[in-house]
mmCIF file of the N, C-alpha and C atoms, coordinates in Angstrom:
data_MODEL
# 
_entry.id   MODEL 
# 
loop_
_atom_site.group_PDB 
_atom_site.id 
_atom_site.type_symbol 
_atom_site.label_atom_id 
_atom_site.label_alt_id 
_atom_site.label_comp_id 
_atom_site.label_asym_id 
_atom_site.label_entity_id 
_atom_site.label_seq_id 
_atom_site.pdbx_PDB_ins_code 
_atom_site.Cartn_x 
_atom_site.Cartn_y 
_atom_site.Cartn_z 
_atom_site.occupancy 
_atom_site.B_iso_or_equiv 
_atom_site.pdbx_formal_charge 
_atom_site.auth_seq_id 
_atom_site.auth_comp_id 
_atom_site.auth_asym_id 
_atom_site.auth_atom_id 
_atom_site.pdbx_PDB_model_num 
ATOM 1   N N  . MET A 1 1  ? 141.701 -15.580 27.359 1.00 0.00 ? 1  MET A N  1 
ATOM 2   C CA . MET A 1 1  ? 140.411 -15.438 28.012 1.00 0.00 ? 1  MET A CA 1 
ATOM 3   C C  . MET A 1 1  ? 140.509 -14.391 29.119 1.00 0.00 ? 1  MET A C  1 
ATOM 4   N N  . LEU A 1 2  ? 139.577 -13.502 29.130 1.00 0.00 ? 2  LEU A N  1 
ATOM 5   C CA . LEU A 1 2  ? 139.568 -12.449 30.134 1.00 0.00 ? 2  LEU A CA 1 
ATOM 6   C C  . LEU A 1 2  ? 139.070 -12.989 31.465 1.00 0.00 ? 2  LEU A C  1 
ATOM 7   N N  . LYS A 1 3  ? 139.548 -12.383 32.542 1.00 0.00 ? 3  LYS A N  1 
ATOM 8   C CA . LYS A 1 3  ? 139.175 -12.800 33.888 1.00 0.00 ? 3  LYS A CA 1 
ATOM 9   C C  . LYS A 1 3  ? 138.300 -11.726 34.531 1.00 0.00 ? 3  LYS A C  1 
ATOM 10  N N  . THR A 1 4  ? 137.574 -12.129 35.541 1.00 0.00 ? 4  THR A N  1 
ATOM 11  C CA . THR A 1 4  ? 136.856 -11.160 36.365 1.00 0.00 ? 4  THR A CA 1 
ATOM 12  C C  . THR A 1 4  ? 137.765 -10.752 37.515 1.00 0.00 ? 4  THR A C  1 
ATOM 13  N N  . ALA A 1 5  ? 137.439 -9.652  38.152 1.00 0.00 ? 5  ALA A N  1 
ATOM 14  C CA . ALA A 1 5  ? 138.227 -9.200  39.299 1.00 0.00 ? 5  ALA A CA 1 
ATOM 15  C C  . ALA A 1 5  ? 138.205 -10.246 40.412 1.00 0.00 ? 5  ALA A C  1 
ATOM 16  N N  . GLU A 1 6  ? 137.073 -10.893 40.601 1.00 0.00 ? 6  GLU A N  1 
ATOM 17  C CA . GLU A 1 6  ? 136.981 -11.927 41.638 1.00 0.00 ? 6  GLU A CA 1 
ATOM 18  C C  . GLU A 1 6  ? 137.885 -13.116 41.316 1.00 0.00 ? 6  GLU A C  1 
ATOM 19  N N  . GLN A 1 7  ? 137.991 -13.472 40.042 1.00 0.00 ? 7  GLN A N  1 
ATOM 20  C CA . GLN A 1 7  ? 138.883 -14.555 39.646 1.00 0.00 ? 7  GLN A CA 1 
ATOM 21  C C  . GLN A 1 7  ? 140.338 -14.189 39.913 1.00 0.00 ? 7  GLN A C  1 
ATOM 22  N N  . VAL A 1 8  ? 140.694 -12.955 39.617 1.00 0.00 ? 8  VAL A N  1 
ATOM 23  C CA . VAL A 1 8  ? 142.062 -12.497 39.864 1.00 0.00 ? 8  VAL A CA 1 
ATOM 24  C C  . VAL A 1 8  ? 142.375 -12.561 41.356 1.00 0.00 ? 8  VAL A C  1 
ATOM 25  N N  . LYS A 1 9  ? 141.480 -12.039 42.173 1.00 0.00 ? 9  LYS A N  1 
ATOM 26  C CA . LYS A 1 9  ? 141.692 -12.052 43.620 1.00 0.00 ? 9  LYS A CA 1 
ATOM 27  C C  . LYS A 1 9  ? 141.810 -13.486 44.143 1.00 0.00 ? 9  LYS A C  1 
ATOM 28  N N  . ALA A 1 10 ? 140.941 -14.369 43.678 1.00 0.00 ? 10 ALA A N  1 
ATOM 29  C CA . ALA A 1 10 ? 140.962 -15.764 44.127 1.00 0.00 ? 10 ALA A CA 1 
ATOM 30  C C  . ALA A 1 10 ? 142.251 -16.469 43.693 1.00 0.00 ? 10 ALA A C  1 
ATOM 31  N N  . GLU A 1 11 ? 142.701 -16.169 42.483 1.00 0.00 ? 11 GLU A N  1 
ATOM 32  C CA . GLU A 1 11 ? 143.927 -16.784 41.959 1.00 0.00 ? 11 GLU A CA 1 
ATOM 33  C C  . GLU A 1 11 ? 145.133 -16.435 42.833 1.00 0.00 ? 11 GLU A C  1 
ATOM 34  N N  . TYR A 1 12 ? 145.291 -15.155 43.152 1.00 0.00 ? 12 TYR A N  1 
ATOM 35  C CA . TYR A 1 12 ? 146.417 -14.740 43.969 1.00 0.00 ? 12 TYR A CA 1 
ATOM 36  C C  . TYR A 1 12 ? 146.258 -15.197 45.414 1.00 0.00 ? 12 TYR A C  1 
ATOM 37  N N  . ARG A 1 13 ? 145.037 -15.221 45.915 1.00 0.00 ? 13 ARG A N  1 
ATOM 38  C CA . ARG A 1 13 ? 144.789 -15.713 47.272 1.00 0.00 ? 13 ARG A CA 1 
ATOM 39  C C  . ARG A 1 13 ? 145.195 -17.180 47.375 1.00 0.00 ? 13 ARG A C  1 
ATOM 40  N N  . ALA A 1 14 ? 144.856 -17.983 46.358 1.00 0.00 ? 14 ALA A N  1 
ATOM 41  C CA . ALA A 1 14 ? 145.203 -19.406 46.347 1.00 0.00 ? 14 ALA A CA 1 
ATOM 42  C C  . ALA A 1 14 ? 146.716 -19.617 46.306 1.00 0.00 ? 14 ALA A C  1 
ATOM 43  N N  . LYS A 1 15 ? 147.433 -18.689 45.664 1.00 0.00 ? 15 LYS A N  1 
ATOM 44  C CA . LYS A 1 15 ? 148.893 -18.775 45.580 1.00 0.00 ? 15 LYS A CA 1 
ATOM 45  C C  . LYS A 1 15 ? 149.575 -18.208 46.821 1.00 0.00 ? 15 LYS A C  1 
ATOM 46  N N  . GLY A 1 16 ? 148.799 -17.562 47.687 1.00 0.00 ? 16 GLY A N  1 
ATOM 47  C CA . GLY A 1 16 ? 149.368 -16.954 48.885 1.00 0.00 ? 16 GLY A CA 1 
ATOM 48  C C  . GLY A 1 16 ? 150.125 -15.672 48.600 1.00 0.00 ? 16 GLY A C  1 
ATOM 49  N N  . ILE A 1 17 ? 149.754 -14.991 47.522 1.00 0.00 ? 17 ILE A N  1 
ATOM 50  C CA . ILE A 1 17 ? 150.407 -13.748 47.124 1.00 0.00 ? 17 ILE A CA 1 
ATOM 51  C C  . ILE A 1 17 ? 149.418 -12.606 47.309 1.00 0.00 ? 17 ILE A C  1 
ATOM 52  N N  . THR A 1 18 ? 149.880 -11.543 47.954 1.00 0.00 ? 18 THR A N  1 
ATOM 53  C CA . THR A 1 18 ? 148.973 -10.417 48.165 1.00 0.00 ? 18 THR A CA 1 
ATOM 54  C C  . THR A 1 18 ? 148.943 -9.511  46.933 1.00 0.00 ? 18 THR A C  1 
ATOM 55  N N  . ILE A 1 19 ? 147.827 -8.895  46.736 1.00 0.00 ? 19 ILE A N  1 
ATOM 56  C CA . ILE A 1 19 ? 147.680 -7.935  45.648 1.00 0.00 ? 19 ILE A CA 1 
ATOM 57  C C  . ILE A 1 19 ? 148.628 -6.757  45.875 1.00 0.00 ? 19 ILE A C  1 
ATOM 58  N N  . SER A 1 20 ? 148.799 -6.372  47.121 1.00 0.00 ? 20 SER A N  1 
ATOM 59  C CA . SER A 1 20 ? 149.696 -5.261  47.440 1.00 0.00 ? 20 SER A CA 1 
ATOM 60  C C  . SER A 1 20 ? 151.127 -5.548  47.019 1.00 0.00 ? 20 SER A C  1 
ATOM 61  N N  . SER A 1 21 ? 151.587 -6.775  47.243 1.00 0.00 ? 21 SER A N  1 
ATOM 62  C CA . SER A 1 21 ? 152.963 -7.106  46.868 1.00 0.00 ? 21 SER A CA 1 
ATOM 63  C C  . SER A 1 21 ? 153.145 -7.088  45.358 1.00 0.00 ? 21 SER A C  1 
ATOM 64  N N  . ILE A 1 22 ? 152.157 -7.573  44.619 1.00 0.00 ? 22 ILE A N  1 
ATOM 65  C CA . ILE A 1 22 ? 152.224 -7.529  43.154 1.00 0.00 ? 22 ILE A CA 1 
ATOM 66  C C  . ILE A 1 22 ? 152.238 -6.072  42.685 1.00 0.00 ? 22 ILE A C  1 
ATOM 67  N N  . ALA A 1 23 ? 151.404 -5.248  43.303 1.00 0.00 ? 23 ALA A N  1 
ATOM 68  C CA . ALA A 1 23 ? 151.346 -3.832  42.933 1.00 0.00 ? 23 ALA A CA 1 
ATOM 69  C C  . ALA A 1 23 ? 152.711 -3.184  43.094 1.00 0.00 ? 23 ALA A C  1 
ATOM 70  N N  . ARG A 1 24 ? 153.340 -3.396  44.232 1.00 0.00 ? 24 ARG A N  1 
ATOM 71  C CA . ARG A 1 24 ? 154.644 -2.773  44.486 1.00 0.00 ? 24 ARG A CA 1 
ATOM 72  C C  . ARG A 1 24 ? 155.707 -3.294  43.530 1.00 0.00 ? 24 ARG A C  1 
ATOM 73  N N  . GLN A 1 25 ? 155.671 -4.578  43.213 1.00 0.00 ? 25 GLN A N  1 
ATOM 74  C CA . GLN A 1 25 ? 156.638 -5.150  42.270 1.00 0.00 ? 25 GLN A CA 1 
ATOM 75  C C  . GLN A 1 25 ? 156.513 -4.517  40.890 1.00 0.00 ? 25 GLN A C  1 
ATOM 76  N N  . GLN A 1 26 ? 155.298 -4.148  40.522 1.00 0.00 ? 26 GLN A N  1 
ATOM 77  C CA . GLN A 1 26 ? 155.050 -3.574  39.199 1.00 0.00 ? 26 GLN A CA 1 
ATOM 78  C C  . GLN A 1 26 ? 155.189 -2.048  39.180 1.00 0.00 ? 26 GLN A C  1 
ATOM 79  N N  . GLY A 1 27 ? 155.437 -1.441  40.352 1.00 0.00 ? 27 GLY A N  1 
ATOM 80  C CA . GLY A 1 27 ? 155.597 0.010   40.418 1.00 0.00 ? 27 GLY A CA 1 
ATOM 81  C C  . GLY A 1 27 ? 154.299 0.771   40.572 1.00 0.00 ? 27 GLY A C  1 
ATOM 82  N N  . TRP A 1 28 ? 153.251 0.082   40.987 1.00 0.00 ? 28 TRP A N  1 
ATOM 83  C CA . TRP A 1 28 ? 151.952 0.711   41.213 1.00 0.00 ? 28 TRP A CA 1 
ATOM 84  C C  . TRP A 1 28 ? 151.697 0.777   42.703 1.00 0.00 ? 28 TRP A C  1 
ATOM 85  N N  . THR A 1 29 ? 150.781 1.642   43.106 1.00 0.00 ? 29 THR A N  1 
ATOM 86  C CA . THR A 1 29 ? 150.387 1.639   44.510 1.00 0.00 ? 29 THR A CA 1 
ATOM 87  C C  . THR A 1 29 ? 149.291 0.591   44.691 1.00 0.00 ? 29 THR A C  1 
ATOM 88  N N  . PRO A 1 30 ? 149.223 0.003   45.871 1.00 0.00 ? 30 PRO A N  1 
ATOM 89  C CA . PRO A 1 30 ? 148.132 -0.945  46.128 1.00 0.00 ? 30 PRO A CA 1 
ATOM 90  C C  . PRO A 1 30 ? 146.757 -0.319  45.927 1.00 0.00 ? 30 PRO A C  1 
ATOM 91  N N  . GLN A 1 31 ? 146.627 0.967   46.257 1.00 0.00 ? 31 GLN A N  1 
ATOM 92  C CA . GLN A 1 31 ? 145.344 1.646   46.107 1.00 0.00 ? 31 GLN A CA 1 
ATOM 93  C C  . GLN A 1 31 ? 144.912 1.686   44.642 1.00 0.00 ? 31 GLN A C  1 
ATOM 94  N N  . GLU A 1 32 ? 145.856 1.948   43.743 1.00 0.00 ? 32 GLU A N  1 
ATOM 95  C CA . GLU A 1 32 ? 145.537 1.983   42.313 1.00 0.00 ? 32 GLU A CA 1 
ATOM 96  C C  . GLU A 1 32 ? 145.023 0.629   41.846 1.00 0.00 ? 32 GLU A C  1 
ATOM 97  N N  . VAL A 1 33 ? 145.697 -0.419  42.270 1.00 0.00 ? 33 VAL A N  1 
ATOM 98  C CA . VAL A 1 33 ? 145.318 -1.763  41.839 1.00 0.00 ? 33 VAL A CA 1 
ATOM 99  C C  . VAL A 1 33 ? 143.946 -2.133  42.398 1.00 0.00 ? 33 VAL A C  1 
ATOM 100 N N  . TYR A 1 34 ? 143.730 -1.865  43.671 1.00 0.00 ? 34 TYR A N  1 
ATOM 101 C CA . TYR A 1 34 ? 142.432 -2.205  44.258 1.00 0.00 ? 34 TYR A CA 1 
ATOM 102 C C  . TYR A 1 34 ? 141.299 -1.400  43.629 1.00 0.00 ? 34 TYR A C  1 
ATOM 103 N N  . LYS A 1 35 ? 141.557 -0.171  43.236 1.00 0.00 ? 35 LYS A N  1 
ATOM 104 C CA . LYS A 1 35 ? 140.514 0.629   42.583 1.00 0.00 ? 35 LYS A CA 1 
ATOM 105 C C  . LYS A 1 35 ? 140.145 0.032   41.225 1.00 0.00 ? 35 LYS A C  1 
ATOM 106 N N  . VAL A 1 36 ? 141.130 -0.515  40.522 1.00 0.00 ? 36 VAL A N  1 
ATOM 107 C CA . VAL A 1 36 ? 140.820 -1.195  39.260 1.00 0.00 ? 36 VAL A CA 1 
ATOM 108 C C  . VAL A 1 36 ? 140.041 -2.475  39.546 1.00 0.00 ? 36 VAL A C  1 
ATOM 109 N N  . LEU A 1 37 ? 140.520 -3.274  40.493 1.00 0.00 ? 37 LEU A N  1 
ATOM 110 C CA . LEU A 1 37 ? 139.865 -4.553  40.788 1.00 0.00 ? 37 LEU A CA 1 
ATOM 111 C C  . LEU A 1 37 ? 138.464 -4.371  41.365 1.00 0.00 ? 37 LEU A C  1 
ATOM 112 N N  . ASN A 1 38 ? 138.244 -3.276  42.069 1.00 0.00 ? 38 ASN A N  1 
ATOM 113 C CA . ASN A 1 38 ? 136.927 -3.036  42.675 1.00 0.00 ? 38 ASN A CA 1 
ATOM 114 C C  . ASN A 1 38 ? 136.003 -2.204  41.790 1.00 0.00 ? 38 ASN A C  1 
ATOM 115 N N  . GLY A 1 39 ? 136.471 -1.847  40.584 1.00 0.00 ? 39 GLY A N  1 
ATOM 116 C CA . GLY A 1 39 ? 135.608 -1.153  39.638 1.00 0.00 ? 39 GLY A CA 1 
ATOM 117 C C  . GLY A 1 39 ? 135.527 0.352   39.789 1.00 0.00 ? 39 GLY A C  1 
ATOM 118 N N  . GLN A 1 40 ? 136.307 0.931   40.703 1.00 0.00 ? 40 GLN A N  1 
ATOM 119 C CA . GLN A 1 40 ? 136.290 2.386   40.849 1.00 0.00 ? 40 GLN A CA 1 
ATOM 120 C C  . GLN A 1 40 ? 137.015 3.053   39.686 1.00 0.00 ? 40 GLN A C  1 
ATOM 121 N N  . TYR A 1 41 ? 138.068 2.411   39.183 1.00 0.00 ? 41 TYR A N  1 
ATOM 122 C CA . TYR A 1 41 ? 138.742 2.837   37.957 1.00 0.00 ? 41 TYR A CA 1 
ATOM 123 C C  . TYR A 1 41 ? 138.363 1.841   36.882 1.00 0.00 ? 41 TYR A C  1 
ATOM 124 N N  . LYS A 1 42 ? 137.926 2.304   35.751 1.00 0.00 ? 42 LYS A N  1 
ATOM 125 C CA . LYS A 1 42 ? 137.460 1.421   34.681 1.00 0.00 ? 42 LYS A CA 1 
ATOM 126 C C  . LYS A 1 42 ? 138.584 0.782   33.879 1.00 0.00 ? 42 LYS A C  1 
ATOM 127 N N  . GLY A 1 43 ? 139.765 1.367   33.948 1.00 0.00 ? 43 GLY A N  1 
ATOM 128 C CA . GLY A 1 43 ? 140.884 0.792   33.214 1.00 0.00 ? 43 GLY A CA 1 
ATOM 129 C C  . GLY A 1 43 ? 140.867 1.100   31.728 1.00 0.00 ? 43 GLY A C  1 
ATOM 130 N N  . ASN A 1 44 ? 140.323 2.228   31.364 1.00 0.00 ? 44 ASN A N  1 
ATOM 131 C CA . ASN A 1 44 ? 140.258 2.595   29.950 1.00 0.00 ? 44 ASN A CA 1 
ATOM 132 C C  . ASN A 1 44 ? 141.513 3.290   29.456 1.00 0.00 ? 44 ASN A C  1 
ATOM 133 N N  . PHE A 1 45 ? 142.222 3.981   30.357 1.00 0.00 ? 45 PHE A N  1 
ATOM 134 C CA . PHE A 1 45 ? 143.364 4.791   29.944 1.00 0.00 ? 45 PHE A CA 1 
ATOM 135 C C  . PHE A 1 45 ? 144.503 4.664   30.945 1.00 0.00 ? 45 PHE A C  1 
ATOM 136 N N  . GLY A 1 46 ? 145.705 4.970   30.475 1.00 0.00 ? 46 GLY A N  1 
ATOM 137 C CA . GLY A 1 46 ? 146.870 5.144   31.334 1.00 0.00 ? 46 GLY A CA 1 
ATOM 138 C C  . GLY A 1 46 ? 147.200 3.973   32.227 1.00 0.00 ? 46 GLY A C  1 
ATOM 139 N N  . LYS A 1 47 ? 147.588 4.326   33.449 1.00 0.00 ? 47 LYS A N  1 
ATOM 140 C CA . LYS A 1 47 ? 148.048 3.329   34.412 1.00 0.00 ? 47 LYS A CA 1 
ATOM 141 C C  . LYS A 1 47 ? 146.940 2.324   34.750 1.00 0.00 ? 47 LYS A C  1 
ATOM 142 N N  . ALA A 1 48 ? 145.722 2.795   34.873 1.00 0.00 ? 48 ALA A N  1 
ATOM 143 C CA . ALA A 1 48 ? 144.606 1.893   35.178 1.00 0.00 ? 48 ALA A CA 1 
ATOM 144 C C  . ALA A 1 48 ? 144.435 0.860   34.065 1.00 0.00 ? 48 ALA A C  1 
ATOM 145 N N  . HIS A 1 49 ? 144.628 1.281   32.824 1.00 0.00 ? 49 HIS A N  1 
ATOM 146 C CA . HIS A 1 49 ? 144.535 0.344   31.702 1.00 0.00 ? 49 HIS A CA 1 
ATOM 147 C C  . HIS A 1 49 ? 145.669 -0.681  31.775 1.00 0.00 ? 49 HIS A C  1 
ATOM 148 N N  . ASP A 1 50 ? 146.876 -0.209  32.088 1.00 0.00 ? 50 ASP A N  1 
ATOM 149 C CA . ASP A 1 50 ? 148.013 -1.115  32.227 1.00 0.00 ? 50 ASP A CA 1 
ATOM 150 C C  . ASP A 1 50 ? 147.757 -2.166  33.304 1.00 0.00 ? 50 ASP A C  1 
ATOM 151 N N  . ILE A 1 51 ? 147.167 -1.748  34.411 1.00 0.00 ? 51 ILE A N  1 
ATOM 152 C CA . ILE A 1 51 ? 146.849 -2.667  35.508 1.00 0.00 ? 51 ILE A CA 1 
ATOM 153 C C  . ILE A 1 51 ? 145.814 -3.690  35.048 1.00 0.00 ? 51 ILE A C  1 
ATOM 154 N N  . ALA A 1 52 ? 144.770 -3.221  34.385 1.00 0.00 ? 52 ALA A N  1 
ATOM 155 C CA . ALA A 1 52 ? 143.711 -4.117  33.915 1.00 0.00 ? 52 ALA A CA 1 
ATOM 156 C C  . ALA A 1 52 ? 144.259 -5.148  32.930 1.00 0.00 ? 52 ALA A C  1 
ATOM 157 N N  . VAL A 1 53 ? 145.143 -4.726  32.043 1.00 0.00 ? 53 VAL A N  1 
ATOM 158 C CA . VAL A 1 53 ? 145.741 -5.648  31.079 1.00 0.00 ? 53 VAL A CA 1 
ATOM 159 C C  . VAL A 1 53 ? 146.649 -6.644  31.798 1.00 0.00 ? 53 VAL A C  1 
ATOM 160 N N  . PHE A 1 54 ? 147.461 -6.179  32.749 1.00 0.00 ? 54 PHE A N  1 
ATOM 161 C CA . PHE A 1 54 ? 148.367 -7.049  33.492 1.00 0.00 ? 54 PHE A CA 1 
ATOM 162 C C  . PHE A 1 54 ? 147.614 -8.192  34.170 1.00 0.00 ? 54 PHE A C  1 
ATOM 163 N N  . PHE A 1 55 ? 146.491 -7.874  34.793 1.00 0.00 ? 55 PHE A N  1 
ATOM 164 C CA . PHE A 1 55 ? 145.723 -8.877  35.517 1.00 0.00 ? 55 PHE A CA 1 
ATOM 165 C C  . PHE A 1 55 ? 144.754 -9.664  34.636 1.00 0.00 ? 55 PHE A C  1 
ATOM 166 N N  . GLY A 1 56 ? 144.692 -9.336  33.359 1.00 0.00 ? 56 GLY A N  1 
ATOM 167 C CA . GLY A 1 56 ? 143.835 -10.086 32.447 1.00 0.00 ? 56 GLY A CA 1 
ATOM 168 C C  . GLY A 1 56 ? 142.380 -9.664  32.448 1.00 0.00 ? 56 GLY A C  1 
ATOM 169 N N  . LEU A 1 57 ? 142.120 -8.481  32.970 1.00 0.00 ? 57 LEU A N  1 
ATOM 170 C CA . LEU A 1 57 ? 140.750 -7.976  32.985 1.00 0.00 ? 57 LEU A CA 1 
ATOM 171 C C  . LEU A 1 57 ? 140.361 -7.401  31.632 1.00 0.00 ? 57 LEU A C  1 
ATOM 172 N N  . LYS A 1 58 ? 141.377 -6.952  30.895 1.00 0.00 ? 58 LYS A N  1 
ATOM 173 C CA . LYS A 1 58 ? 141.177 -6.395  29.554 1.00 0.00 ? 58 LYS A CA 1 
ATOM 174 C C  . LYS A 1 58 ? 142.184 -7.034  28.617 1.00 0.00 ? 58 LYS A C  1 
ATOM 175 N N  . ALA A 1 59 ? 141.828 -7.088  27.354 1.00 0.00 ? 59 ALA A N  1 
ATOM 176 C CA . ALA A 1 59 ? 142.731 -7.654  26.358 1.00 0.00 ? 59 ALA A CA 1 
ATOM 177 C C  . ALA A 1 59 ? 143.883 -6.694  26.074 1.00 0.00 ? 59 ALA A C  1 
ATOM 178 N N  . LYS A 1 60 ? 145.017 -7.257  25.690 1.00 0.00 ? 60 LYS A N  1 
ATOM 179 C CA . LYS A 1 60 ? 146.149 -6.427  25.304 1.00 0.00 ? 60 LYS A CA 1 
ATOM 180 C C  . LYS A 1 60 ? 145.794 -5.694  24.014 1.00 0.00 ? 60 LYS A C  1 
ATOM 181 N N  . PRO A 1 61 ? 146.178 -4.416  23.942 1.00 0.00 ? 61 PRO A N  1 
ATOM 182 C CA . PRO A 1 61 ? 145.865 -3.667  22.714 1.00 0.00 ? 61 PRO A CA 1 
ATOM 183 C C  . PRO A 1 61 ? 146.630 -4.235  21.519 1.00 0.00 ? 61 PRO A C  1 
ATOM 184 N N  . ILE A 1 62 ? 146.010 -4.191  20.387 1.00 0.00 ? 62 ILE A N  1 
ATOM 185 C CA . ILE A 1 62 ? 146.631 -4.672  19.147 1.00 0.00 ? 62 ILE A CA 1 
ATOM 186 C C  . ILE A 1 62 ? 147.478 -3.543  18.584 1.00 0.00 ? 62 ILE A C  1 
ATOM 187 N N  . SER A 1 63 ? 148.729 -3.822  18.333 1.00 0.00 ? 63 SER A N  1 
ATOM 188 C CA . SER A 1 63 ? 149.636 -2.826  17.792 1.00 0.00 ? 63 SER A CA 1 
ATOM 189 C C  . SER A 1 63 ? 149.303 -2.569  16.330 1.00 0.00 ? 63 SER A C  1 
ATOM 190 N N  . THR A 1 64 ? 149.329 -1.312  15.949 1.00 0.00 ? 64 THR A N  1 
ATOM 191 C CA . THR A 1 64 ? 149.021 -0.950  14.574 1.00 0.00 ? 64 THR A CA 1 
ATOM 192 C C  . THR A 1 64 ? 150.285 -0.672  13.770 1.00 0.00 ? 64 THR A C  1 
ATOM 193 N N  . GLN A 1 65 ? 151.435 -0.910  14.355 1.00 0.00 ? 65 GLN A N  1 
ATOM 194 C CA . GLN A 1 65 ? 152.707 -0.647  13.661 1.00 0.00 ? 65 GLN A CA 1 
ATOM 195 C C  . GLN A 1 65 ? 153.161 -1.835  12.870 1.00 0.00 ? 65 GLN A C  1 
# 
């Protein structure tokens, strides 16, 4: 089931984990992650897509191999 950005933020807030710390652990900048969560990056391609998939905002792509 896909999540909304607000659900993702609330989930991590409830766990006491900052979005910035998750971003750094995954090798992303906090700014990149917040732009995806705030809708400035749509998450259609590249790193933004990887971020959206990681947080459950988009479904994982189906492999064709």
